[in-house]
C-alpha positions, 0 to 999 in steps of 0.5 A: 500500500505504501508504494501505491500512495508513493506512486500516486503522490509522485505522479501528481507532483510531476504534473504540478512540476510540469505546469510550474516549469511550463510557466517559467519556460513560457515567461522567461525571455519570451517576446509576446505580451503578458496576455498572449503568454497567459492564454498560451499557458492556459491552453495546456490545461484541460478545458474545464480549468482554463481560467487563471484562478481555476488553474491555480485552484486546480494545482492547489487541489493536486498538491493537497491530494499529493500531500495526503498520499505522502502523509499516508505513505509516511504513516504506513511506514511508521507502523510497527513491524513495517519495514520499507526502503529508506528512500520511500520514507525520505522521499515521502518527506522531501516530496511532502515538503516540496508540495507544501512549498508549491502550495505556498507559491500558488497561494502567493500568486493568487494575491 
């Protein structure tokens, strides 16, 4: 069960990292106007969340789901008699903190 939570959390985190890297890539040294770049960035999202605020809320929800997965992963590793690889435990802690940082950054961008 630990590996399932870890895999789900890692996949969701990779989606958030993809959108963050895409944002940085599009806005770094690009010649278009800000409105054009925002429209281009939002075109990579599903049609359901094409607004700027909805896209940010979508990423916050993804990060929250990922945090829950990593928290459950850490809890299941700490159960008595449960031996799991150290990389799962430390990786879960690292990705848990990374997702918290992403949520803080996304909340900051909503201001």
